Biopython code that builds the backbone (N, CA, C, O; Angstrom):
import numpy as np
from Bio.PDB.StructureBuilder import StructureBuilder

atoms = [
    (1, "MET", "N", (-7.672, 9.268, -11.733)),
    (1, "MET", "CA", (-7.987, 8.238, -12.941)),
    (1, "MET", "C", (-8.520, 8.580, -13.587)),
    (1, "MET", "O", (-8.304, 9.137, -14.664)),
    (2, "GLY", "N", (-9.763, 8.189, -12.807)),
    (2, "GLY", "CA", (-10.968, 7.362, -13.765)),
    (2, "GLY", "C", (-11.546, 6.834, -13.203)),
    (2, "GLY", "O", (-11.595, 7.183, -12.023)),
    (3, "ASP", "N", (-12.271, 5.796, -13.575)),
    (3, "ASP", "CA", (-13.329, 4.994, -12.974)),
    (3, "ASP", "C", (-12.160, 3.599, -13.349)),
    (3, "ASP", "O", (-11.024, 3.454, -13.799)),
    (4, "GLY", "N", (-13.232, 2.811, -12.860)),
    (4, "GLY", "CA", (-12.581, 1.318, -12.953)),
    (4, "GLY", "C", (-11.864, 1.523, -12.465)),
    (4, "GLY", "O", (-11.958, 2.635, -11.947)),
    (5, "HIS", "N", (-10.001, 0.430, -12.029)),
    (5, "HIS", "CA", (-9.725, -0.605, -11.596)),
    (5, "HIS", "C", (-8.289, 0.460, -10.701)),
    (5, "HIS", "O", (-7.418, -0.044, -9.992)),
    (6, "ALA", "N", (-8.398, 1.657, -10.951)),
    (6, "ALA", "CA", (-7.948, 3.210, -10.951)),
    (6, "ALA", "C", (-7.163, 2.585, -9.233)),
    (6, "ALA", "O", (-5.975, 2.412, -8.963)),
    (7, "ARG", "N", (-8.924, 2.300, -7.992)),
    (7, "ARG", "CA", (-8.295, 2.351, -6.911)),
    (7, "ARG", "C", (-6.690, 1.791, -6.413)),
    (7, "ARG", "O", (-5.980, 2.289, -5.540)),
    (8, "ALA", "N", (-6.389, 0.533, -7.327)),
    (8, "ALA", "CA", (-5.100, 0.115, -6.715)),
    (8, "ALA", "C", (-4.260, 0.197, -7.420)),
    (8, "ALA", "O", (-3.572, -0.823, -7.448)),
    (9, "TRP", "N", (-3.954, 0.959, -8.047)),
    (9, "TRP", "CA", (-3.176, 2.084, -9.114)),
    (9, "TRP", "C", (-3.640, 3.266, -8.281)),
    (9, "TRP", "O", (-4.705, 3.451, -7.692)),
    (10, "CYS", "N", (-2.104, 4.320, -8.436)),
    (10, "CYS", "CA", (-2.223, 5.804, -8.704)),
    (10, "CYS", "C", (-1.642, 6.467, -8.740)),
    (10, "CYS", "O", (-0.692, 5.796, -8.335)),
    (11, "ALA", "N", (-1.218, 7.442, -8.896)),
    (11, "ALA", "CA", (-0.004, 8.834, -9.642)),
    (11, "ALA", "C", (0.650, 9.033, -8.843)),
    (11, "ALA", "O", (0.508, 9.258, -7.641)),
    (12, "ALA", "N", (1.342, 8.967, -9.416)),
    (12, "ALA", "CA", (2.716, 9.562, -8.422)),
    (12, "ALA", "C", (3.544, 10.115, -9.144)),
    (12, "ALA", "O", (3.605, 10.035, -10.371)),
    (13, "PRO", "N", (4.789, 11.192, -7.863)),
    (13, "PRO", "CA", (5.413, 11.634, -9.122)),
    (13, "PRO", "C", (5.732, 11.571, -10.561)),
    (13, "PRO", "O", (5.271, 12.157, -11.540)),
    (14, "GLU", "N", (7.044, 10.316, -10.333)),
    (14, "GLU", "CA", (7.708, 9.334, -11.358)),
    (14, "GLU", "C", (6.656, 8.753, -12.044)),
    (14, "GLU", "O", (6.728, 8.495, -13.245)),
    (15, "GLY", "N", (5.502, 8.489, -11.231)),
    (15, "GLY", "CA", (4.293, 7.199, -13.255)),
    (15, "GLY", "C", (3.487, 7.367, -12.116)),
    (15, "GLY", "O", (3.002, 8.485, -11.937)),
    (16, "LEU", "N", (3.155, 6.097, -10.979)),
    (16, "LEU", "CA", (2.356, 5.160, -10.397)),
    (16, "LEU", "C", (2.893, 4.558, -9.591)),
    (16, "LEU", "O", (4.013, 4.055, -9.498)),
    (17, "LEU", "N", (1.679, 4.638, -8.716)),
    (17, "LEU", "CA", (2.223, 3.436, -7.298)),
    (17, "LEU", "C", (1.423, 2.715, -7.309)),
    (17, "LEU", "O", (0.335, 3.214, -7.021)),
    (18, "VAL", "N", (1.409, 1.187, -7.620)),
    (18, "VAL", "CA", (0.681, 0.106, -7.478)),
    (18, "VAL", "C", (0.556, -0.927, -6.050)),
    (18, "VAL", "O", (1.457, -1.339, -5.320)),
    (19, "THR", "N", (-0.871, -1.144, -5.986)),
    (19, "THR", "CA", (-1.027, -1.919, -4.549)),
    (19, "THR", "C", (-1.022, -3.383, -4.705)),
    (19, "THR", "O", (-2.208, -3.678, -4.557)),
    (20, "VAL", "N", (-0.403, -4.404, -4.907)),
    (20, "VAL", "CA", (0.108, -5.983, -5.677)),
    (20, "VAL", "C", (-0.203, -6.799, -4.066)),
    (20, "VAL", "O", (0.239, -6.424, -2.979)),
    (21, "ARG", "N", (-1.324, -8.315, -4.405)),
    (21, "ARG", "CA", (-1.895, -9.135, -3.279)),
    (21, "ARG", "C", (-0.675, -10.240, -4.699)),
    (21, "ARG", "O", (-0.708, -10.488, -5.905)),
    (22, "ALA", "N", (-0.015, -10.469, -3.814)),
    (22, "ALA", "CA", (1.043, -11.990, -4.390)),
    (22, "ALA", "C", (0.953, -13.117, -3.679)),
    (22, "ALA", "O", (0.639, -13.025, -2.492)),
    (23, "THR", "N", (1.114, -13.917, -4.044)),
    (23, "THR", "CA", (1.270, -15.090, -5.199)),
    (23, "THR", "C", (1.709, -16.093, -5.302)),
    (23, "THR", "O", (1.139, -16.961, -5.963)),
    (24, "PRO", "N", (3.259, -16.374, -4.469)),
    (24, "PRO", "CA", (4.526, -16.980, -4.097)),
    (24, "PRO", "C", (4.055, -18.249, -4.850)),
    (24, "PRO", "O", (2.835, -18.314, -4.697)),
    (25, "ARG", "N", (4.528, -19.343, -5.638)),
    (25, "ARG", "CA", (4.227, -20.356, -5.528)),
    (25, "ARG", "C", (2.739, -21.066, -6.047)),
    (25, "ARG", "O", (1.919, -21.862, -5.591)),
    (26, "GLY", "N", (2.966, -20.119, -7.505)),
    (26, "GLY", "CA", (1.411, -19.676, -7.880)),
    (26, "GLY", "C", (1.046, -20.754, -9.091)),
    (26, "GLY", "O", (-0.108, -20.847, -9.508)),
    (27, "GLY", "N", (2.301, -21.685, -9.701)),
    (27, "GLY", "CA", (1.872, -22.154, -10.215)),
    (27, "GLY", "C", (2.249, -21.724, -11.334)),
    (27, "GLY", "O", (2.639, -22.631, -12.069)),
    (28, "ARG", "N", (2.317, -20.215, -11.981)),
    (28, "ARG", "CA", (2.440, -19.814, -13.181)),
    (28, "ARG", "C", (1.698, -18.569, -13.164)),
    (28, "ARG", "O", (0.695, -18.152, -12.584)),
    (29, "ASP", "N", (3.025, -17.861, -14.490)),
    (29, "ASP", "CA", (3.405, -16.557, -13.970)),
    (29, "ASP", "C", (1.988, -15.393, -14.319)),
    (29, "ASP", "O", (1.977, -15.285, -15.545)),
    (30, "ALA", "N", (1.066, -14.693, -13.836)),
    (30, "ALA", "CA", (-0.070, -14.219, -13.835)),
    (30, "ALA", "C", (-0.619, -13.467, -13.813)),
    (30, "ALA", "O", (-1.026, -13.561, -12.655)),
    (31, "LEU", "N", (-1.373, -12.049, -14.460)),
    (31, "LEU", "CA", (-2.106, -11.158, -13.301)),
    (31, "LEU", "C", (-4.131, -11.194, -13.564)),
    (31, "LEU", "O", (-4.868, -10.790, -14.463)),
    (32, "ASP", "N", (-4.395, -12.026, -12.003)),
    (32, "ASP", "CA", (-5.516, -12.589, -12.055)),
    (32, "ASP", "C", (-6.410, -11.911, -11.444)),
    (32, "ASP", "O", (-6.967, -12.421, -10.471)),
    (33, "GLY", "N", (-6.822, -10.339, -11.962)),
    (33, "GLY", "CA", (-7.291, -8.917, -11.648)),
    (33, "GLY", "C", (-7.435, -8.582, -10.389)),
    (33, "GLY", "O", (-6.406, -8.391, -9.741)),
    (34, "ILE", "N", (-8.314, -8.480, -9.952)),
    (34, "ILE", "CA", (-8.073, -6.945, -8.743)),
    (34, "ILE", "C", (-9.278, -7.649, -7.649)),
    (34, "ILE", "O", (-10.366, -8.217, -7.742)),
    (35, "VAL", "N", (-8.461, -7.275, -6.736)),
    (35, "VAL", "CA", (-8.587, -7.783, -5.339)),
    (35, "VAL", "C", (-9.340, -7.507, -4.391)),
    (35, "VAL", "O", (-10.318, -7.361, -5.125)),
    (36, "THR", "N", (-9.653, -7.352, -3.621)),
    (36, "THR", "CA", (-10.473, -5.836, -3.270)),
    (36, "THR", "C", (-10.576, -6.575, -1.550)),
    (36, "THR", "O", (-11.382, -7.457, -1.252)),
    (37, "LEU", "N", (-9.309, -5.809, -0.355)),
    (37, "LEU", "CA", (-9.222, -5.984, 0.362)),
    (37, "LEU", "C", (-9.866, -5.655, 1.768)),
    (37, "LEU", "O", (-10.829, -4.890, 1.819)),
    (38, "ALA", "N", (-9.064, -6.531, 3.511)),
    (38, "ALA", "CA", (-10.541, -6.664, 3.808)),
    (38, "ALA", "C", (-10.648, -4.969, 4.537)),
    (38, "ALA", "O", (-11.476, -4.698, 5.406)),
    (39, "ASP", "N", (-9.311, -3.622, 3.798)),
    (39, "ASP", "CA", (-10.035, -2.612, 4.510)),
    (39, "ASP", "C", (-10.028, -1.674, 3.700)),
    (39, "ASP", "O", (-9.485, -0.573, 3.611)),
    (40, "GLY", "N", (-10.862, -2.411, 3.000)),
    (40, "GLY", "CA", (-11.482, -1.938, 1.222)),
    (40, "GLY", "C", (-10.545, -1.011, 0.108)),
    (40, "GLY", "O", (-10.769, -0.175, -0.767)),
    (41, "ARG", "N", (-9.847, -1.414, 0.460)),
    (41, "ARG", "CA", (-8.842, -1.062, -0.846)),
    (41, "ARG", "C", (-8.330, -1.882, -1.643)),
    (41, "ARG", "O", (-8.059, -2.986, -1.170)),
    (42, "GLU", "N", (-8.021, -1.623, -3.130)),
    (42, "GLU", "CA", (-8.353, -2.667, -4.545)),
    (42, "GLU", "C", (-6.394, -3.080, -4.593)),
    (42, "GLU", "O", (-5.594, -2.279, -4.108)),
    (43, "ALA", "N", (-6.210, -3.603, -4.851)),
    (43, "ALA", "CA", (-4.590, -4.188, -5.904)),
    (43, "ALA", "C", (-4.536, -5.526, -6.741)),
    (43, "ALA", "O", (-5.290, -6.498, -6.779)),
    (44, "LEU", "N", (-3.510, -5.250, -7.315)),
    (44, "LEU", "CA", (-3.277, -6.042, -7.934)),
    (44, "LEU", "C", (-3.553, -7.669, -7.975)),
    (44, "LEU", "O", (-4.367, -7.760, -7.056)),
    (45, "LYS", "N", (-3.365, -9.079, -8.506)),
    (45, "LYS", "CA", (-3.590, -9.883, -8.110)),
    (45, "LYS", "C", (-2.468, -10.359, -9.072)),
    (45, "LYS", "O", (-2.582, -10.404, -10.297)),
    (46, "LEU", "N", (-1.021, -10.819, -8.131)),
    (46, "LEU", "CA", (0.102, -11.050, -9.627)),
    (46, "LEU", "C", (-0.028, -12.505, -8.573)),
    (46, "LEU", "O", (-0.321, -12.599, -7.381)),
    (47, "ARG", "N", (0.271, -13.367, -9.433)),
    (47, "ARG", "CA", (0.846, -14.684, -8.686)),
    (47, "ARG", "C", (2.018, -15.301, -9.784)),
    (47, "ARG", "O", (2.105, -14.970, -10.967)),
    (48, "VAL", "N", (2.700, -16.071, -9.226)),
    (48, "VAL", "CA", (4.208, -15.783, -10.165)),
    (48, "VAL", "C", (4.374, -18.077, -8.755)),
    (48, "VAL", "O", (4.037, -18.689, -7.741)),
    (49, "SER", "N", (5.276, -18.085, -10.259)),
    (49, "SER", "CA", (5.699, -19.503, -9.563)),
    (49, "SER", "C", (6.869, -19.675, -9.345)),
    (49, "SER", "O", (7.289, -20.768, -9.724)),
    (50, "VAL", "N", (7.721, -18.887, -8.783)),
    (50, "VAL", "CA", (8.503, -19.651, -7.885)),
    (50, "VAL", "C", (8.422, -18.912, -6.640)),
    (50, "VAL", "O", (7.734, -17.928, -6.370)),
    (51, "ALA", "N", (9.406, -19.684, -5.796)),
    (51, "ALA", "CA", (8.978, -19.433, -4.227)),
    (51, "ALA", "C", (9.624, -17.763, -4.269)),
    (51, "ALA", "O", (10.150, -17.056, -5.129)),
    (52, "ALA", "N", (9.283, -17.628, -2.969)),
    (52, "ALA", "CA", (9.167, -16.538, -1.769)),
    (52, "ALA", "C", (10.358, -16.896, -1.016)),
    (52, "ALA", "O", (10.205, -17.018, 0.200)),
    (53, "GLU", "N", (12.157, -17.193, -1.777)),
    (53, "GLU", "CA", (12.936, -17.023, -1.258)),
    (53, "GLU", "C", (13.613, -16.261, -1.704)),
    (53, "GLU", "O", (13.255, -16.044, -2.861)),
    (54, "ASP", "N", (15.190, -15.180, -1.182)),
    (54, "ASP", "CA", (15.693, -14.682, -1.584)),
    (54, "ASP", "C", (15.821, -13.629, -2.581)),
    (54, "ASP", "O", (16.632, -12.809, -3.011)),
    (55, "GLY", "N", (14.617, -14.052, -2.743)),
    (55, "GLY", "CA", (13.887, -12.219, -3.444)),
    (55, "GLY", "C", (13.630, -13.097, -4.889)),
    (55, "GLY", "O", (13.806, -12.698, -6.040)),
    (56, "LYS", "N", (13.434, -13.644, -4.698)),
    (56, "LYS", "CA", (13.059, -14.114, -6.261)),
    (56, "LYS", "C", (11.698, -13.817, -6.236)),
    (56, "LYS", "O", (11.492, -13.345, -7.354)),
    (57, "ALA", "N", (11.026, -13.816, -5.841)),
    (57, "ALA", "CA", (9.663, -13.382, -6.092)),
    (57, "ALA", "C", (9.080, -11.910, -6.398)),
    (57, "ALA", "O", (8.190, -11.644, -7.205)),
    (58, "ASN", "N", (9.509, -11.366, -5.892)),
    (58, "ASN", "CA", (9.428, -9.591, -5.659)),
    (58, "ASN", "C", (9.956, -8.965, -7.912)),
    (58, "ASN", "O", (9.528, -8.013, -8.563)),
    (59, "ALA", "N", (11.262, -10.401, -8.418)),
    (59, "ALA", "CA", (11.649, -9.670, -8.842)),
    (59, "ALA", "C", (11.110, -10.548, -9.612)),
    (59, "ALA", "O", (11.386, -10.198, -10.760)),
    (60, "ALA", "N", (10.260, -11.858, -9.639)),
    (60, "ALA", "CA", (8.893, -12.340, -10.680)),
    (60, "ALA", "C", (8.419, -11.415, -11.388)),
    (60, "ALA", "O", (8.469, -11.282, -12.611)),
    (61, "LEU", "N", (7.584, -10.250, -9.991)),
    (61, "LEU", "CA", (6.888, -10.015, -9.724)),
    (61, "LEU", "C", (6.692, -8.534, -10.366)),
    (61, "LEU", "O", (5.664, -7.913, -10.637)),
    (62, "ALA", "N", (8.142, -8.187, -10.513)),
    (62, "ALA", "CA", (8.668, -6.640, -11.006)),
    (62, "ALA", "C", (8.410, -7.130, -12.737)),
    (62, "ALA", "O", (7.680, -6.595, -13.573)),
    (63, "ARG", "N", (9.108, -8.070, -12.842)),
    (63, "ARG", "CA", (8.570, -8.870, -13.490)),
    (63, "ARG", "C", (7.340, -8.474, -15.089)),
    (63, "ARG", "O", (7.162, -7.981, -16.202)),
    (64, "LEU", "N", (6.903, -9.130, -14.046)),
    (64, "LEU", "CA", (5.599, -9.171, -14.456)),
    (64, "LEU", "C", (4.357, -8.070, -14.520)),
    (64, "LEU", "O", (3.269, -7.983, -15.090)),
    (65, "LEU", "N", (5.278, -7.162, -13.460)),
    (65, "LEU", "CA", (3.897, -5.776, -13.600)),
    (65, "LEU", "C", (4.908, -4.479, -15.193)),
    (65, "LEU", "O", (4.360, -3.507, -15.712)),
    (66, "ALA", "N", (6.014, -4.865, -15.448)),
    (66, "ALA", "CA", (7.020, -4.194, -16.252)),
    (66, "ALA", "C", (6.079, -4.770, -17.521)),
    (66, "ALA", "O", (5.951, -3.979, -18.456)),
    (67, "LYS", "N", (5.102, -6.669, -17.697)),
    (67, "LYS", "CA", (5.253, -6.931, -19.309)),
    (67, "LYS", "C", (3.703, -6.285, -19.122)),
    (67, "LYS", "O", (3.066, -6.204, -20.172)),
    (68, "ALA", "N", (2.996, -5.792, -17.828)),
    (68, "ALA", "CA", (1.232, -5.299, -17.836)),
    (68, "ALA", "C", (1.735, -4.173, -18.740)),
    (68, "ALA", "O", (1.633, -4.128, -19.966)),
    (69, "ALA", "N", (2.278, -3.301, -17.955)),
    (69, "ALA", "CA", (3.019, -2.349, -18.227)),
    (69, "ALA", "C", (3.382, -1.556, -18.935)),
    (69, "ALA", "O", (3.206, -0.364, -18.681)),
    (70, "GLY", "N", (4.207, -2.118, -20.411)),
    (70, "GLY", "CA", (4.518, -2.549, -21.314)),
    (70, "GLY", "C", (5.422, -1.292, -21.644)),
    (70, "GLY", "O", (5.574, -0.378, -22.454)),
    (71, "ILE", "N", (6.139, -2.097, -19.970)),
    (71, "ILE", "CA", (7.847, -0.778, -20.255)),
    (71, "ILE", "C", (8.806, -2.075, -19.482)),
    (71, "ILE", "O", (8.371, -3.104, -18.966)),
    (72, "ALA", "N", (10.693, -1.471, -19.651)),
    (72, "ALA", "CA", (11.389, -2.020, -19.285)),
    (72, "ALA", "C", (11.688, -2.617, -17.661)),
    (72, "ALA", "O", (12.069, -1.837, -16.788)),
    (73, "PRO", "N", (11.507, -3.819, -17.430)),
    (73, "PRO", "CA", (11.390, -4.083, -15.781)),
    (73, "PRO", "C", (12.932, -3.333, -15.251)),
    (73, "PRO", "O", (13.126, -3.201, -14.042)),
    (74, "SER", "N", (13.511, -3.076, -15.811)),
    (74, "SER", "CA", (14.232, -1.614, -15.154)),
    (74, "SER", "C", (13.761, -0.730, -14.591)),
    (74, "SER", "O", (14.194, -0.290, -13.526)),
    (75, "ARG", "N", (12.464, -0.163, -15.398)),
    (75, "ARG", "CA", (11.259, 0.448, -14.628)),
    (75, "ARG", "C", (10.152, 0.272, -12.820)),
    (75, "ARG", "O", (9.277, 0.939, -12.270)),
    (76, "VAL", "N", (10.544, -0.397, -12.663)),
    (76, "VAL", "CA", (9.753, -1.183, -11.887)),
    (76, "VAL", "C", (10.429, -1.605, -10.996)),
    (76, "VAL", "O", (11.323, -2.443, -11.107)),
    (77, "GLU", "N", (9.932, -0.859, -9.648)),
    (77, "GLU", "CA", (10.743, -0.247, -8.014)),
    (77, "GLU", "C", (9.851, -1.100, -7.567)),
    (77, "GLU", "O", (8.777, -1.178, -8.163)),
    (78, "LEU", "N", (10.179, -2.146, -6.103)),
    (78, "LEU", "CA", (9.459, -2.356, -5.075)),
    (78, "LEU", "C", (10.185, -1.336, -4.136)),
    (78, "LEU", "O", (11.282, -0.841, -3.879)),
    (79, "VAL", "N", (9.036, -1.344, -3.835)),
    (79, "VAL", "CA", (9.298, 0.522, -2.073)),
    (79, "VAL", "C", (9.115, -0.098, -1.289)),
    (79, "VAL", "O", (10.139, -0.208, -0.615)),
    (80, "SER", "N", (7.495, -1.226, -0.513)),
    (80, "SER", "CA", (7.358, -1.247, 0.337)),
    (80, "SER", "C", (6.349, -2.728, -0.028)),
    (80, "SER", "O", (5.331, -2.800, -0.716)),
    (81, "GLY", "N", (7.053, -3.763, 0.689)),
    (81, "GLY", "CA", (6.399, -4.825, 1.248)),
    (81, "GLY", "C", (7.702, -6.510, 0.728)),
    (81, "GLY", "O", (7.367, -7.670, 0.485)),
    (82, "ALA", "N", (8.742, -6.046, 0.743)),
    (82, "ALA", "CA", (8.858, -6.817, 0.278)),
    (82, "ALA", "C", (9.320, -8.513, 0.982)),
    (82, "ALA", "O", (9.868, -9.409, 0.339)),
    (83, "THR", "N", (8.970, -8.562, 2.211)),
    (83, "THR", "CA", (8.960, -10.180, 3.150)),
    (83, "THR", "C", (7.353, -10.194, 3.754)),
    (83, "THR", "O", (6.915, -10.682, 4.796)),
    (84, "ALA", "N", (6.552, -9.326, 2.470)),
    (84, "ALA", "CA", (5.053, -9.638, 2.687)),
    (84, "ALA", "C", (3.500, -9.890, 1.313)),
    (84, "ALA", "O", (3.989, -9.669, 0.205)),
    (85, "ARG", "N", (2.786, -10.058, 1.249)),
    (85, "ARG", "CA", (1.776, -10.499, -0.068)),
    (85, "ARG", "C", (1.808, -9.460, -0.224)),
    (85, "ARG", "O", (2.128, -9.119, -1.363)),
    (86, "LEU", "N", (1.441, -8.121, 1.003)),
    (86, "LEU", "CA", (0.891, -7.030, -0.114)),
    (86, "LEU", "C", (2.027, -6.358, -0.252)),
    (86, "LEU", "O", (3.159, -6.470, 0.220)),
    (87, "LYS", "N", (1.585, -5.754, -0.874)),
    (87, "LYS", "CA", (2.980, -4.890, -1.958)),
    (87, "LYS", "C", (2.617, -3.510, -2.480)),
    (87, "LYS", "O", (1.562, -3.031, -2.895)),
    (88, "THR", "N", (4.263, -2.870, -2.265)),
    (88, "THR", "CA", (3.395, -1.450, -3.611)),
    (88, "THR", "C", (5.012, -1.636, -4.319)),
    (88, "THR", "O", (6.054, -1.872, -3.707)),
    (89, "PHE", "N", (4.812, -1.436, -5.876)),
    (89, "PHE", "CA", (5.412, -1.541, -6.928)),
    (89, "PHE", "C", (5.047, 0.573, -7.085)),
    (89, "PHE", "O", (4.101, 1.308, -6.803)),
    (90, "ARG", "N", (6.480, 0.764, -7.701)),
    (90, "ARG", "CA", (6.875, 2.006, -8.109)),
    (90, "ARG", "C", (6.998, 1.957, -9.900)),
    (90, "ARG", "O", (7.891, 1.156, -10.180)),
    (91, "LEU", "N", (6.542, 2.403, -10.833)),
    (91, "LEU", "CA", (6.457, 2.618, -11.956)),
    (91, "LEU", "C", (6.522, 3.417, -12.472)),
    (91, "LEU", "O", (5.558, 4.182, -12.429)),
    (92, "THR", "N", (8.378, 3.982, -13.779)),
    (92, "THR", "CA", (8.442, 4.752, -13.462)),
    (92, "THR", "C", (7.564, 5.059, -15.473)),
    (92, "THR", "O", (7.319, 4.191, -16.311)),
    (93, "GLY", "N", (7.351, 6.499, -15.564)),
    (93, "GLY", "CA", (6.979, 6.636, -16.396)),
    (93, "GLY", "C", (5.544, 7.506, -16.320)),
    (93, "GLY", "O", (5.170, 7.950, -15.234)),
    (94, "ASP", "N", (4.892, 7.685, -17.347)),
    (94, "ASP", "CA", (3.730, 8.880, -18.050)),
    (94, "ASP", "C", (2.472, 7.808, -17.202)),
    (94, "ASP", "O", (2.114, 6.738, -17.694)),
    (95, "ALA", "N", (1.900, 8.379, -15.800)),
    (95, "ALA", "CA", (1.060, 8.207, -15.172)),
    (95, "ALA", "C", (-0.147, 7.822, -16.073)),
    (95, "ALA", "O", (-0.151, 6.595, -16.162)),
    (96, "ALA", "N", (-1.014, 8.284, -16.668)),
    (96, "ALA", "CA", (-1.817, 8.161, -17.694)),
    (96, "ALA", "C", (-1.575, 7.193, -18.448)),
    (96, "ALA", "O", (-2.537, 6.428, -18.527)),
    (97, "GLU", "N", (-0.507, 6.833, -19.166)),
    (97, "GLU", "CA", (0.178, 6.249, -19.930)),
    (97, "GLU", "C", (-0.473, 5.104, -19.364)),
    (97, "GLU", "O", (-1.556, 4.689, -19.777)),
    (98, "LEU", "N", (0.255, 4.526, -18.309)),
    (98, "LEU", "CA", (0.944, 3.410, -16.909)),
    (98, "LEU", "C", (-0.409, 2.797, -16.927)),
    (98, "LEU", "O", (-0.801, 1.747, -17.434)),
    (99, "SER", "N", (-1.235, 4.032, -16.013)),
    (99, "SER", "CA", (-2.661, 4.224, -15.911)),
    (99, "SER", "C", (-3.215, 2.586, -17.041)),
    (99, "SER", "O", (-3.463, 1.396, -16.848)),
    (100, "ALA", "N", (-3.161, 3.584, -18.219)),
    (100, "ALA", "CA", (-4.692, 2.971, -19.453)),
    (100, "ALA", "C", (-3.581, 1.302, -20.326)),
    (100, "ALA", "O", (-3.904, 0.849, -21.424)),
    (101, "ARG", "N", (-2.410, 0.744, -19.516)),
    (101, "ARG", "CA", (-1.981, -0.118, -19.577)),
    (101, "ARG", "C", (-1.660, -1.241, -18.902)),
    (101, "ARG", "O", (-1.004, -2.253, -19.152)),
    (102, "LEU", "N", (-2.477, -0.686, -17.690)),
    (102, "LEU", "CA", (-2.583, -1.763, -16.586)),
    (102, "LEU", "C", (-4.116, -2.018, -16.460)),
    (102, "LEU", "O", (-4.547, -3.063, -15.973)),
    (103, "GLU", "N", (-4.893, -1.052, -16.904)),
    (103, "GLU", "CA", (-6.833, -1.289, -17.399)),
    (103, "GLU", "C", (-6.754, -2.498, -18.271)),
    (103, "GLU", "O", (-7.458, -3.506, -18.209)),
    (104, "GLN", "N", (-5.544, -2.161, -19.289)),
    (104, "GLN", "CA", (-6.333, -3.375, -20.442)),
    (104, "GLN", "C", (-5.770, -4.406, -20.416)),
    (104, "GLN", "O", (-6.165, -5.404, -21.019)),
    (105, "ALA", "N", (-4.399, -4.330, -19.474)),
    (105, "ALA", "CA", (-4.159, -5.302, -19.260)),
    (105, "ALA", "C", (-4.878, -6.159, -17.638)),
    (105, "ALA", "O", (-4.767, -7.244, -17.066)),
    (106, "VAL", "N", (-5.502, -5.052, -17.481)),
    (106, "VAL", "CA", (-6.274, -6.633, -16.158)),
    (106, "VAL", "C", (-8.044, -6.579, -17.267)),
    (106, "VAL", "O", (-8.862, -7.455, -16.985)),
    (107, "ALA", "N", (-8.372, -5.696, -18.245)),
    (107, "ALA", "CA", (-9.620, -5.995, -18.472)),
    (107, "ALA", "C", (-9.267, -7.716, -19.002)),
    (107, "ALA", "O", (-9.972, -8.698, -18.769)),
    (108, "GLY", "N", (-8.095, -7.681, -19.687)),
    (108, "GLY", "CA", (-7.289, -8.532, -20.163)),
    (108, "GLY", "C", (-7.303, -9.275, -21.755)),
    (108, "GLY", "O", (-6.437, -10.094, -22.063)),
]
sb = StructureBuilder()
sb.init_structure("model")
sb.init_model(0)
sb.init_chain("A")
sb.init_seg("    ")
for serial, (resi, resn, name, xyz) in enumerate(atoms, 1):
    if name == "N":
        sb.init_residue(resn, " ", resi, " ")
    sb.init_atom(name, np.array(xyz, "f"), 0.0, 1.0, " ", f" {name:<3s}", serial, name[0])
structure = sb.get_structure()
């Protein structure tokens, strides 16, 4: 994936796997850059205004990721971490194109 923040996501057969550090009830929906986790991995730092109940925060995170990647929300799937702050999402599409769009979104 090149340099930059590519460690927060990696190519997968159908697109990208993206590691997300989620903050529900964060005041507004926003991509707040990259965070380095305690184990040295990187994750996209996302916050959403809704509470983490009944999957509402996960749905809002998926919509926010879709917007950042320039794809339809239906192309974003939660793979792991449904009840955790650290989550993995699959974005379906061309991995290089999705990675470039996420890099651009992180850069602001």
